[in-house]
C-alpha positions as CSV (number, residue, x, y, z in Angstrom):
1,X,-70.2,-68.0,107.3
2,X,-67.4,-69.7,109.8
3,X,-68.4,-69.6,113.5
4,X,-65.8,-68.0,115.3
5,X,-63.3,-70.1,116.6
6,X,-61.2,-69.8,120.3
7,X,-57.5,-69.9,120.7
8,X,-56.0,-71.7,123.5
9,X,-53.2,-70.5,125.1
10,X,-52.6,-73.6,127.6
11,X,-48.5,-73.4,128.6
12,X,-46.4,-75.5,126.2
13,X,-45.7,-79.0,126.7
14,X,-42.2,-80.1,126.9
15,X,-40.3,-80.3,123.6
16,X,-39.5,-84.2,123.8
17,X,-43.1,-84.8,125.0
18,X,-45.4,-87.1,122.4
19,X,-47.7,-88.4,124.8
20,X,-51.4,-87.7,124.1
21,X,-54.7,-87.0,126.1
22,X,-57.6,-89.8,125.3
23,X,-59.1,-89.1,122.0
24,X,-62.7,-87.0,122.7
25,X,-65.3,-87.6,120.0
26,X,-66.0,-84.0,118.3
27,X,-69.1,-83.4,115.8
28,X,-68.3,-82.4,112.0
29,X,-68.7,-78.7,111.9
30,X,-71.3,-78.4,108.8
31,X,-70.4,-74.9,108.6
32,X,-69.3,-73.7,105.1
33,X,-65.9,-72.6,104.8
34,X,-64.6,-69.0,103.5
35,X,-63.3,-70.5,99.6
36,X,-60.4,-68.0,99.1
37,X,-57.3,-69.2,97.5
38,X,-54.1,-67.8,98.4
39,X,-50.5,-68.7,100.0
40,X,-47.6,-68.1,102.0
41,X,-44.2,-69.4,103.0
42,X,-42.9,-69.8,106.3
43,X,-39.6,-68.0,106.5
44,X,-37.4,-71.2,106.6
45,X,-38.0,-71.3,102.6
46,X,-35.8,-68.5,102.2
47,X,-33.0,-69.6,104.8
48,X,-30.9,-71.4,102.4
49,X,-28.9,-70.1,99.2
50,X,-29.1,-73.4,97.5
51,X,-29.7,-73.5,93.7
52,X,-30.8,-76.5,91.3
53,X,-32.2,-76.8,88.1
54,X,-35.6,-76.5,87.2
55,X,-37.6,-79.6,86.8
56,X,-41.0,-80.3,85.4
57,X,-43.7,-79.1,87.7
58,X,-46.8,-81.0,86.0
59,X,-48.6,-82.8,88.6
60,X,-48.7,-86.4,87.9
61,X,-51.6,-88.5,88.3
62,X,-52.0,-90.6,91.3
63,X,-51.5,-94.5,90.2
64,X,-54.8,-96.5,90.7
65,X,-55.2,-98.5,93.8
66,X,-53.5,-101.8,94.0
67,X,-53.6,-104.8,96.0
68,X,-50.8,-105.3,98.1
69,X,-49.8,-108.8,99.3
70,X,-46.8,-107.3,102.2
71,X,-48.7,-106.9,105.7
72,X,-52.5,-107.2,104.7
73,X,-53.1,-109.6,107.4
74,X,-52.5,-106.9,110.2
75,X,-53.9,-103.8,108.7
76,X,-56.9,-103.5,110.9
77,X,-54.6,-103.5,113.8
78,X,-52.1,-100.4,114.7
79,X,-48.4,-101.7,114.9
80,X,-46.7,-101.9,118.3
81,X,-43.3,-99.9,117.4
82,X,-43.2,-97.3,115.0
83,X,-40.8,-96.0,112.5
84,X,-41.8,-92.2,113.0
85,X,-43.2,-90.3,115.3
86,X,-44.9,-87.9,112.7
87,X,-45.7,-88.8,108.9
88,X,-46.8,-86.4,106.4
89,X,-48.1,-87.3,102.9
90,X,-47.1,-84.2,101.0
91,X,-44.5,-81.4,101.0
92,X,-46.3,-78.8,99.9
93,X,-46.2,-75.4,102.1
94,X,-48.6,-77.0,104.5
95,X,-46.4,-80.3,104.9
96,X,-43.4,-78.4,105.0
97,X,-44.6,-75.9,107.9
98,X,-45.8,-78.9,109.8
99,X,-42.3,-80.9,109.5
100,X,-40.1,-77.9,110.7
101,X,-42.9,-77.4,113.8
102,X,-42.7,-81.2,114.6
103,X,-38.4,-81.3,114.5
104,X,-38.5,-78.4,116.7
105,X,-41.0,-80.2,119.2
106,X,-38.3,-83.3,119.0
107,X,-40.6,-85.5,116.8
108,X,-38.7,-88.2,114.7
109,X,-40.3,-86.5,111.2
110,X,-40.8,-88.0,107.8
111,X,-42.5,-86.5,104.7
112,X,-43.8,-87.9,101.7
113,X,-43.8,-86.5,98.0
114,X,-44.8,-88.1,94.5
115,X,-44.3,-85.0,92.8
116,X,-41.9,-82.1,93.3
117,X,-41.2,-80.4,97.1
118,X,-43.3,-77.2,97.3
119,X,-46.4,-78.3,95.9
120,X,-48.6,-76.0,94.3
121,X,-47.7,-72.7,95.8
122,X,-43.8,-72.9,94.9
123,X,-44.1,-74.9,91.9
124,X,-47.3,-73.9,90.0
125,X,-48.8,-71.2,92.0
126,X,-48.0,-68.3,94.2
127,X,-44.6,-68.0,94.1
128,X,-44.0,-68.2,90.1
129,X,-47.2,-65.7,89.3
130,X,-45.6,-63.4,91.9
131,X,-42.6,-63.2,89.5
132,X,-44.7,-62.4,86.7
133,X,-47.0,-60.0,88.7
134,X,-43.7,-58.3,89.7
135,X,-42.8,-57.7,86.2
136,X,-46.3,-56.3,85.3
137,X,-46.0,-53.9,88.1
138,X,-42.6,-52.6,86.7
139,X,-44.5,-52.5,83.0
140,X,-47.2,-50.4,84.3
141,X,-45.1,-47.9,85.8
142,X,-42.9,-47.4,82.8
143,X,-46.1,-47.5,80.3
144,X,-47.8,-44.6,82.9
145,X,-46.3,-41.6,81.4
146,X,-48.5,-39.3,83.7
147,X,-47.4,-40.8,86.9
148,X,-44.0,-40.6,85.7
149,X,-44.2,-36.4,84.7
150,X,-45.7,-36.1,88.2
151,X,-42.9,-37.1,89.9
152,X,-40.5,-35.0,87.7
153,X,-39.1,-38.0,85.8
154,X,-38.8,-38.2,82.1
155,X,-38.4,-41.6,80.5
156,X,-37.3,-41.7,76.4
157,X,-40.2,-41.8,74.7
158,X,-39.0,-43.4,71.3
159,X,-42.7,-43.6,69.5
160,X,-42.8,-39.6,70.2
161,X,-39.6,-39.0,69.4
162,X,-39.7,-40.5,66.1
163,X,-42.7,-38.9,65.3
164,X,-41.1,-35.7,65.7
165,X,-38.2,-36.2,63.9
166,X,-39.7,-37.7,60.6
167,X,-42.9,-35.1,60.7
168,X,-41.2,-33.3,57.5
169,X,-41.1,-36.4,55.4
170,X,-43.6,-38.7,53.6
171,X,-45.6,-40.9,55.8
172,X,-44.1,-44.1,54.5
173,X,-40.7,-43.0,56.3
174,X,-42.6,-42.8,59.6
175,X,-44.1,-46.2,59.1
176,X,-40.4,-47.6,58.2
177,X,-39.0,-46.1,61.6
178,X,-41.9,-47.0,63.8
179,X,-41.5,-50.6,62.6
180,X,-37.6,-50.6,63.1
181,X,-37.9,-49.3,66.6
182,X,-40.2,-51.9,67.5
183,X,-38.1,-54.7,65.8
184,X,-34.7,-53.8,67.7
185,X,-35.9,-52.2,70.6
186,X,-38.9,-54.2,71.8
187,X,-37.3,-57.9,71.7
188,X,-40.4,-59.8,71.4
189,X,-41.2,-57.6,68.5
190,X,-44.8,-56.0,69.6
191,X,-45.3,-52.2,70.7
192,X,-47.0,-51.9,74.2
193,X,-48.9,-49.0,74.2
194,X,-48.3,-47.9,70.4
195,X,-51.9,-46.7,69.9
196,X,-51.1,-44.1,72.7
197,X,-48.2,-41.6,72.0
198,X,-48.0,-40.3,75.7
199,X,-46.8,-43.3,76.9
200,X,-43.2,-44.8,77.0
201,X,-42.0,-47.1,74.9
202,X,-41.4,-50.1,77.3
203,X,-40.6,-53.6,76.3
204,X,-40.4,-57.0,77.7
205,X,-38.8,-60.4,76.6
206,X,-41.4,-63.1,76.7
207,X,-38.9,-66.0,77.6
208,X,-36.8,-63.7,80.1
209,X,-40.2,-63.1,82.1
210,X,-40.9,-66.9,82.0
211,X,-37.5,-67.8,83.4
212,X,-37.6,-65.4,86.1
213,X,-40.5,-67.1,87.3
214,X,-38.8,-70.8,86.5
215,X,-35.8,-69.6,88.5
216,X,-37.5,-68.3,91.3
217,X,-39.8,-71.5,91.8
218,X,-36.2,-73.7,91.7
219,X,-34.9,-71.2,94.1
220,X,-37.8,-71.5,96.7
221,X,-38.2,-75.7,95.9
222,X,-34.6,-76.0,96.6
223,X,-34.7,-73.7,99.6
224,X,-37.5,-75.8,101.7
225,X,-35.7,-79.2,100.4
226,X,-32.1,-78.1,102.4
227,X,-34.3,-76.8,105.3
228,X,-35.8,-80.0,105.9
229,X,-32.7,-82.0,105.2
230,X,-30.4,-79.6,107.5
231,X,-32.9,-80.4,110.2
232,X,-33.2,-84.2,110.2
233,X,-36.8,-84.5,108.3
234,X,-36.6,-87.3,106.0
235,X,-37.8,-87.1,102.6
236,X,-39.5,-90.3,101.1
237,X,-40.0,-90.1,97.3
238,X,-43.3,-91.7,96.3
239,X,-47.2,-91.3,96.5
240,X,-48.6,-92.4,100.3
241,X,-51.3,-94.2,100.7
242,X,-52.8,-95.2,103.7
243,X,-53.2,-99.0,104.3
244,X,-54.9,-98.8,107.8
245,X,-54.0,-97.5,111.0
246,X,-50.9,-96.0,111.4
247,X,-49.9,-97.6,108.1
248,X,-48.8,-96.0,104.6
249,X,-47.4,-97.4,101.8
250,X,-44.7,-95.4,99.7
251,X,-45.0,-95.6,96.1
252,X,-45.7,-98.5,94.0
253,X,-43.6,-101.1,96.2
254,X,-44.2,-103.0,98.9
255,X,-42.0,-100.6,100.9
256,X,-44.5,-99.8,104.7
257,X,-43.9,-97.0,106.7
258,X,-45.4,-96.9,110.3
259,X,-45.7,-93.4,112.5
260,X,-47.6,-92.7,115.5
261,X,-49.4,-89.9,114.1
262,X,-50.2,-89.4,110.2
263,X,-51.1,-85.9,108.5
264,X,-52.7,-86.0,104.8
265,X,-51.4,-82.6,103.1
266,X,-51.8,-83.5,99.4
267,X,-53.1,-80.5,98.6
268,X,-55.2,-79.6,95.4
269,X,-55.1,-79.3,91.6
270,X,-56.7,-76.6,89.0
271,X,-61.0,-77.6,88.6
272,X,-61.8,-77.8,84.9
273,X,-65.5,-77.8,84.4
274,X,-67.3,-80.2,82.4
275,X,-67.8,-79.2,78.3
276,X,-64.1,-77.5,78.6
277,X,-61.4,-79.2,76.7
278,X,-58.3,-78.1,78.3
279,X,-55.1,-78.6,75.4
280,X,-52.3,-76.8,77.4
281,X,-51.6,-74.6,74.4
282,X,-54.9,-72.2,73.8
283,X,-57.0,-73.5,76.6
284,X,-54.8,-73.6,79.7
285,X,-55.1,-73.4,83.2
286,X,-53.1,-71.8,85.9
287,X,-50.5,-74.2,85.9
288,X,-50.1,-73.7,81.8
289,X,-50.4,-70.1,82.3
290,X,-47.7,-69.7,84.6
291,X,-45.2,-70.8,81.6
292,X,-46.1,-68.4,80.0
293,X,-45.2,-69.8,76.7
294,X,-47.1,-67.2,74.6
295,X,-48.9,-63.7,74.7
296,X,-51.9,-64.1,73.1
297,X,-53.6,-60.8,71.5
298,X,-56.8,-62.0,73.0
299,X,-57.4,-64.1,75.9
300,X,-60.7,-64.9,77.6
301,X,-60.5,-65.4,81.4
302,X,-63.5,-67.8,82.9
303,X,-63.6,-66.9,86.5
304,X,-63.4,-63.5,88.3
305,X,-61.6,-64.4,91.5
306,X,-58.0,-63.9,92.8
307,X,-56.5,-66.3,89.8
308,X,-58.2,-64.1,87.2
309,X,-57.5,-61.2,88.5
310,X,-54.3,-61.3,88.9
311,X,-53.6,-63.0,85.6
312,X,-55.3,-60.0,83.9
313,X,-53.2,-57.7,85.5
314,X,-50.2,-59.6,84.3
315,X,-51.6,-60.3,80.3
316,X,-53.0,-56.4,80.4
317,X,-49.5,-55.2,81.5
318,X,-47.7,-57.2,78.5
319,X,-50.3,-56.0,75.8
320,X,-52.9,-58.4,75.6
321,X,-56.8,-57.8,75.6
322,X,-58.8,-59.7,78.5
323,X,-62.3,-61.0,78.2
324,X,-63.7,-62.0,81.6
325,X,-66.7,-64.9,81.6
326,X,-68.2,-65.0,85.4
327,X,-71.5,-67.1,86.3
328,X,-72.7,-65.0,89.5
329,X,-74.0,-61.5,88.4
330,X,-71.2,-59.6,89.7
331,X,-67.7,-59.6,89.0
332,X,-65.2,-60.7,92.0
333,X,-67.8,-62.2,94.1
334,X,-65.6,-63.4,97.1
335,X,-64.7,-59.8,97.8
336,X,-66.3,-57.3,100.3
337,X,-69.0,-55.9,97.7
338,X,-67.4,-52.4,98.2
339,X,-64.0,-53.1,98.0
340,X,-64.8,-55.1,94.8
341,X,-66.8,-52.1,93.3
342,X,-63.7,-50.1,94.0
343,X,-61.6,-52.4,92.9
344,X,-63.8,-52.9,89.4
345,X,-63.4,-49.0,88.9
346,X,-59.4,-48.7,89.0
347,X,-58.4,-52.8,88.0
348,X,-61.0,-53.5,85.0
349,X,-62.7,-50.2,83.8
350,X,-59.8,-48.3,82.6
351,X,-57.9,-50.9,81.3
352,X,-58.3,-53.2,78.2
353,X,-60.6,-55.5,79.7
354,X,-64.7,-56.4,79.1
355,X,-66.6,-59.1,80.6
356,X,-69.9,-61.1,80.5
357,X,-71.5,-61.6,83.7
358,X,-74.3,-64.6,84.8
359,X,-73.5,-66.4,82.1
360,X,-71.3,-70.5,82.0
361,X,-68.7,-71.1,79.6
362,X,-70.8,-74.5,78.8
363,X,-68.2,-75.6,76.0
364,X,-64.8,-74.5,74.8
365,X,-62.8,-75.8,72.1
366,X,-59.0,-74.8,71.5
367,X,-57.8,-73.2,68.3
368,X,-57.1,-76.2,65.4
369,X,-56.9,-75.9,61.9
370,X,-56.5,-72.5,61.9
371,X,-59.8,-71.8,63.5
372,X,-59.6,-69.3,67.2
373,X,-60.6,-71.2,70.2
374,X,-64.4,-70.9,70.8
375,X,-66.5,-70.1,73.6
376,X,-70.2,-70.8,74.0
377,X,-71.9,-69.0,76.6
378,X,-75.4,-69.9,78.6
379,X,-77.3,-68.0,80.8
380,X,-76.5,-69.3,84.2
381,X,-80.0,-69.1,85.5
382,X,-82.0,-70.2,82.5
383,X,-79.2,-72.0,80.7
384,X,-80.6,-70.8,77.4
385,X,-77.5,-70.2,74.7
386,X,-76.4,-66.4,75.2
387,X,-73.3,-65.7,73.1
388,X,-70.4,-67.4,71.0
389,X,-67.0,-65.8,71.5
390,X,-63.6,-66.7,69.4
391,X,-60.7,-65.7,71.0
392,X,-56.9,-66.4,70.9
393,X,-56.5,-68.5,74.3
394,X,-58.6,-68.8,77.0
395,X,-57.6,-69.4,80.8
396,X,-59.8,-71.6,83.4
397,X,-59.6,-69.7,86.4
398,X,-62.7,-71.5,88.0
399,X,-60.7,-72.7,91.4
400,X,-59.4,-75.7,92.9
401,X,-59.9,-79.0,93.5
402,X,-58.6,-81.7,96.1
403,X,-56.3,-83.8,95.3
404,X,-57.1,-87.0,97.2
405,X,-57.6,-89.7,95.0
406,X,-55.9,-92.7,95.7
407,X,-54.6,-92.0,99.1
408,X,-56.2,-95.2,100.2
409,X,-59.0,-93.7,102.5
410,X,-61.4,-96.7,101.9
411,X,-59.0,-98.6,104.0
412,X,-59.6,-96.6,107.2
413,X,-63.4,-96.4,106.0
414,X,-63.3,-92.3,105.4
415,X,-65.8,-90.9,102.4
416,X,-64.7,-87.5,100.9
417,X,-67.4,-85.0,100.5
418,X,-67.1,-83.5,96.9
419,X,-63.3,-84.7,97.4
420,X,-62.5,-83.1,100.4
421,X,-61.3,-85.0,103.4
422,X,-64.0,-84.5,106.3
423,X,-62.3,-83.1,109.2
424,X,-63.2,-81.4,112.7
425,X,-62.0,-78.0,114.1
426,X,-58.7,-79.8,115.1
427,X,-58.0,-81.4,111.6
428,X,-58.7,-84.7,112.6
429,X,-60.2,-86.9,110.0
430,X,-63.7,-88.1,110.5
431,X,-64.6,-91.3,109.3
432,X,-68.1,-92.6,107.5
433,X,-70.0,-92.9,110.5
434,X,-69.1,-89.9,112.0
435,X,-66.4,-90.9,114.7
436,X,-62.2,-89.7,114.8
437,X,-59.9,-92.0,112.9
438,X,-57.5,-92.0,115.6
439,X,-53.8,-90.6,114.9
440,X,-55.1,-89.0,111.4
441,X,-55.4,-86.0,110.7
442,X,-55.9,-83.5,107.0
443,X,-54.7,-80.0,106.7
444,X,-54.8,-77.8,103.8
445,X,-56.5,-77.7,100.5
446,X,-57.3,-81.4,101.1
447,X,-59.7,-80.9,103.5
448,X,-61.5,-77.3,101.8
449,X,-61.4,-75.6,105.5
450,X,-59.6,-72.6,103.9
451,X,-57.6,-73.1,100.4
452,X,-54.7,-70.9,101.5
453,X,-50.9,-71.9,101.6
454,X,-50.4,-70.3,105.0
455,X,-53.5,-71.9,106.2
456,X,-52.5,-75.1,105.5
457,X,-48.9,-74.1,107.5
458,X,-50.6,-73.0,110.4
459,X,-52.9,-75.7,110.3
460,X,-50.0,-78.1,110.5
461,X,-48.2,-76.5,113.5
462,X,-51.9,-76.7,115.3
463,X,-52.0,-80.5,114.7
464,X,-48.4,-80.7,115.7
465,X,-49.3,-78.6,118.8
466,X,-51.8,-81.6,119.9
467,X,-49.8,-84.6,119.1
468,X,-47.0,-83.0,121.6
469,X,-49.5,-82.2,124.2
470,X,-51.0,-78.9,123.9
471,X,-54.4,-78.3,122.6
472,X,-54.5,-75.7,120.3
473,X,-57.8,-75.1,117.3
474,X,-56.7,-72.4,114.6
475,X,-59.0,-69.2,114.4
476,X,-59.5,-69.3,110.6
477,X,-61.2,-65.8,110.7
478,X,-57.8,-64.5,111.8
479,X,-56.1,-65.7,108.8
480,X,-55.3,-63.2,105.9
481,X,-56.2,-63.4,102.1
482,X,-54.5,-61.2,99.6
483,X,-54.8,-60.7,96.0
484,X,-51.6,-59.2,94.5
485,X,-52.4,-57.1,91.3
486,X,-51.8,-53.1,91.4
487,X,-53.0,-52.3,93.8
488,X,-53.4,-55.3,95.8
489,X,-56.4,-56.2,97.6
490,X,-56.4,-57.9,101.2
491,X,-58.8,-58.9,103.6
492,X,-59.3,-61.3,107.0
493,X,-62.3,-62.0,108.9
494,X,-65.7,-61.1,107.4
495,X,-67.4,-59.4,104.9
496,X,-70.0,-56.4,106.0
497,X,-72.9,-59.1,104.6
498,X,-71.7,-61.6,106.6
499,X,-71.0,-59.3,109.5
500,X,-74.6,-58.4,109.5
501,X,-75.4,-61.9,109.1
502,X,-74.1,-62.8,111.6
503,X,-75.2,-59.9,113.9
504,X,-78.8,-60.7,112.7
505,X,-78.4,-64.3,114.3
506,X,-76.9,-63.6,117.6
507,X,-78.4,-60.1,118.1
508,X,-75.5,-57.8,117.8
509,X,-74.8,-54.5,116.3
510,X,-72.3,-53.9,113.3
511,X,-70.7,-50.6,112.5
512,X,-68.4,-49.7,109.5
513,X,-65.2,-47.1,109.9
514,X,-63.5,-46.4,106.4
515,X,-60.3,-44.2,105.7
516,X,-58.6,-43.1,102.1
517,X,-55.0,-43.7,101.0
518,X,-56.1,-40.2,99.9
519,X,-55.4,-38.9,103.4
520,X,-51.7,-41.3,103.6
521,X,-48.4,-39.1,103.7
522,X,-46.5,-41.9,102.3
523,X,-49.0,-42.7,99.5
524,X,-49.0,-39.1,98.3
525,X,-45.8,-38.8,97.8
526,X,-45.6,-42.4,95.5
527,X,-48.7,-40.5,94.0
528,X,-50.7,-43.8,95.1
529,X,-53.7,-42.4,96.7
530,X,-56.4,-44.8,95.2
531,X,-57.6,-46.7,98.3
532,X,-59.9,-47.5,100.8
533,X,-59.5,-49.8,103.8
534,X,-62.4,-51.0,105.8
535,X,-63.1,-51.6,109.4
536,X,-66.3,-53.8,110.3
537,X,-66.3,-54.3,114.2
538,X,-68.9,-54.3,117.1
539,X,-69.6,-51.1,118.4
540,X,-71.2,-52.7,121.8
541,X,-67.6,-54.6,122.7
542,X,-64.9,-53.4,120.2
543,X,-64.6,-56.8,118.5
544,X,-62.8,-56.6,115.1
545,X,-65.0,-58.5,112.5
546,X,-63.5,-57.8,109.8
547,X,-60.9,-55.5,107.7
548,X,-60.4,-55.3,103.9
549,X,-58.0,-53.5,102.1
550,X,-57.5,-51.8,98.7
551,X,-54.7,-49.9,97.7
552,X,-50.8,-49.6,97.8
553,X,-49.3,-52.6,99.4
554,X,-52.5,-53.7,101.0
555,X,-51.1,-57.3,101.2
556,X,-48.9,-56.2,103.6
557,X,-50.8,-53.8,105.4
558,X,-53.4,-56.4,106.5
559,X,-51.1,-58.2,109.1
560,X,-51.8,-55.8,112.0
561,X,-55.8,-56.2,111.9
562,X,-55.0,-60.3,111.6
563,X,-53.0,-60.5,114.4
564,X,-55.4,-58.2,116.5
565,X,-58.2,-60.7,115.7
566,X,-56.0,-63.7,116.7
567,X,-55.1,-62.1,119.8
568,X,-58.6,-61.0,120.8
569,X,-57.3,-57.7,120.4
570,X,-60.1,-54.6,120.7
571,X,-60.8,-51.6,119.1
572,X,-60.6,-49.4,123.0
573,X,-56.7,-51.3,122.7
574,X,-55.6,-51.1,119.6
575,X,-56.4,-47.1,119.3
576,X,-52.9,-46.8,121.7
577,X,-50.7,-48.7,118.9
578,X,-48.2,-46.2,117.8
579,X,-47.1,-46.0,114.2
580,X,-44.0,-44.5,112.3
581,X,-44.7,-41.7,110.3
582,X,-45.2,-41.3,107.4
583,X,-45.8,-45.0,106.7
584,X,-48.6,-46.7,104.9
585,X,-49.0,-48.2,108.6
586,X,-50.9,-44.9,108.9
587,X,-53.7,-46.0,107.1
588,X,-54.8,-48.8,109.8
589,X,-53.8,-46.4,112.6
590,X,-56.4,-43.7,111.1
591,X,-58.9,-46.7,110.3
592,X,-58.9,-47.7,114.1
593,X,-59.0,-44.4,115.7
594,X,-61.8,-43.6,113.5
595,X,-63.8,-46.3,115.3
596,X,-66.1,-45.4,117.9
597,X,-65.4,-46.9,121.1
598,X,-67.9,-49.4,123.2
599,X,-69.7,-46.9,126.0
600,X,-67.8,-47.6,129.0
601,X,-64.4,-46.6,127.6
602,X,-65.5,-43.4,125.8
603,X,-65.2,-41.4,128.6
604,X,-62.1,-39.7,129.7
605,X,-62.5,-41.5,133.2
606,X,-62.6,-44.8,131.6
607,X,-60.2,-47.7,131.7
608,X,-58.0,-46.7,129.1
609,X,-58.8,-43.1,128.6
610,X,-59.6,-40.5,126.1
611,X,-56.6,-40.6,123.8
612,X,-55.0,-37.2,123.3
613,X,-53.4,-35.6,119.9
614,X,-49.8,-35.5,121.2
615,X,-48.4,-31.9,121.3
616,X,-46.5,-30.9,118.2
617,X,-42.8,-29.3,118.7
618,X,-41.6,-26.3,117.2
619,X,-39.9,-28.1,114.4
620,X,-43.0,-29.0,113.3
621,X,-45.1,-26.1,113.5
622,X,-45.4,-25.2,109.9
623,X,-47.8,-28.4,109.6
624,X,-49.0,-30.4,106.4
625,X,-51.0,-33.4,108.2
626,X,-52.8,-34.5,111.4
627,X,-49.4,-35.6,112.3
628,X,-47.5,-32.6,112.1
629,X,-45.0,-33.2,109.5
630,X,-43.8,-29.9,107.4
631,X,-42.4,-28.9,104.1
632,X,-38.8,-28.9,105.7
633,X,-39.2,-32.9,107.2
634,X,-40.0,-35.9,105.8
635,X,-42.3,-35.3,103.1
636,X,-40.0,-33.5,100.6
637,X,-37.3,-36.0,101.8
638,X,-39.5,-39.0,100.8
639,X,-40.4,-37.4,97.3
640,X,-36.7,-37.1,96.8
641,X,-36.0,-40.8,97.6
642,X,-38.5,-41.8,95.1
643,X,-37.1,-39.8,92.2
644,X,-33.6,-41.2,93.2
645,X,-34.6,-44.7,93.6
646,X,-36.7,-44.7,90.1
647,X,-33.5,-43.2,88.5
648,X,-31.6,-45.9,89.7
649,X,-33.9,-48.8,88.8
650,X,-34.5,-47.4,85.3
651,X,-30.9,-45.7,83.9
652,X,-28.4,-47.8,85.7
């Protein structure tokens, strides 16, 4: 696991300062990074309303290294003057975040992009996937007749109505009526939940859903481009190749750009294991799946990490049957075990999903000549054949690999490790001799420290702080992550097994506190009480080691815990925070309050003192929960609002 990193809060340098202190050698951090893959965008991505046509988002291959005749004689020495203060190779979320912060600091900045602005996140990752998941969420709401009835809502159930109308006639009339309903009411010709007459007849237009994802990616991509242009960032088109110290070739031409500092931010591509043949139609990666060119009746998903989980949520909501193929002995291996167990009970067991664990997909053959996709499974330990699956499609969700080939790293004596660029805790690149490469940094998926788009942006900002004279080290244990299933999963810091292992090594105890969404008024008003929040902390000093949430809007709730870890806030201090009632944020409020304070703060005479419950006024005398809200107050108001809002989105 990763060791805890410290944050430096030294005074910021002047915006125009570009001087740097002498380079100090740091040893390579050999700790294993948290291999999570999620994403986020800076607010500037939504600052413009520019629109543009959708462009192909297929990632082109980086061209092979070519001999350059121009300026090769001087490649071994840095130039005397520079075209830019900062040059960034890669215009994804990480590069964009670094560029905007560099301009804010007064640096003349350029960014190099060989594909399209926005990188994986915007064009082939978290942005279009959230569009599909938004559709999946609405479909689940419309399909859940029990949930709607519990709110007092009635949605026309065409299938049930037709059953009642024609019950007196011959069965053939019923069959014809149902077929007509499917053809006219459901644009794609498939009945969602036809086998269950309790489910409302909700339908979807496949192309319309796909267009929603495409249009969202196009909008965000244009917003990113316009935000950089508006701030004066030069966008250089072409693949960037490092020729030597502070020199980069742009594209296949002889154009060479110099910069005082260079950041590598080239991102990653889907990882496809050996033996798997991807045809982009029936055997696909997440890049292909996001286009939603078809919805298979039965799809196998290889890998049960966040990518596989999110796509299982989408496909099952749209009517597909899903089979997980997982190499490890349990599903969702990257999550806290307790959270993963609950998530499996809610997200997998009740849905049309089965799974095979402890097996490898040794060979996958696409569908052809009328034959289905075949998947040969072998035991993950013994490598003995286990089973063969025949499905309509297979999605390869086995993670991502760094996109670093063709960068010219050999010109500066840098050797990648499984494709990742080696860096120290300040994102400075390390050569094959363990020495720092002057003025060269690497952020994001390309360095493998934490494969999250918002982590890449944070790393880029940290680098800019350093090159403008302010030392800064990003605490990766404070970077949150989320899985946008229904309900959502979020996490920050260590899992319970990781924390206990760390405690054994360093000699401290670990305590755990939990709270349920069933005790939260807002969650109950939404009839979404299924969920759990878990706090892992040190009882001796109140340090927060990790927080994990499964439940309604978990991805939004995690940031209070993330900021607490980043700022070093302890349990005894955050207990005093005030949360609006009734809100989901009170899940975290109750979680922190349920933790035991360190001994020196537990008595009423301590520094912070004992936290007293507020006196409830006469207006809230007839209470319904620990916060004193009664039958005349906010609870019935929320219920009325939920019903009104649902009528608005369903019947307007």
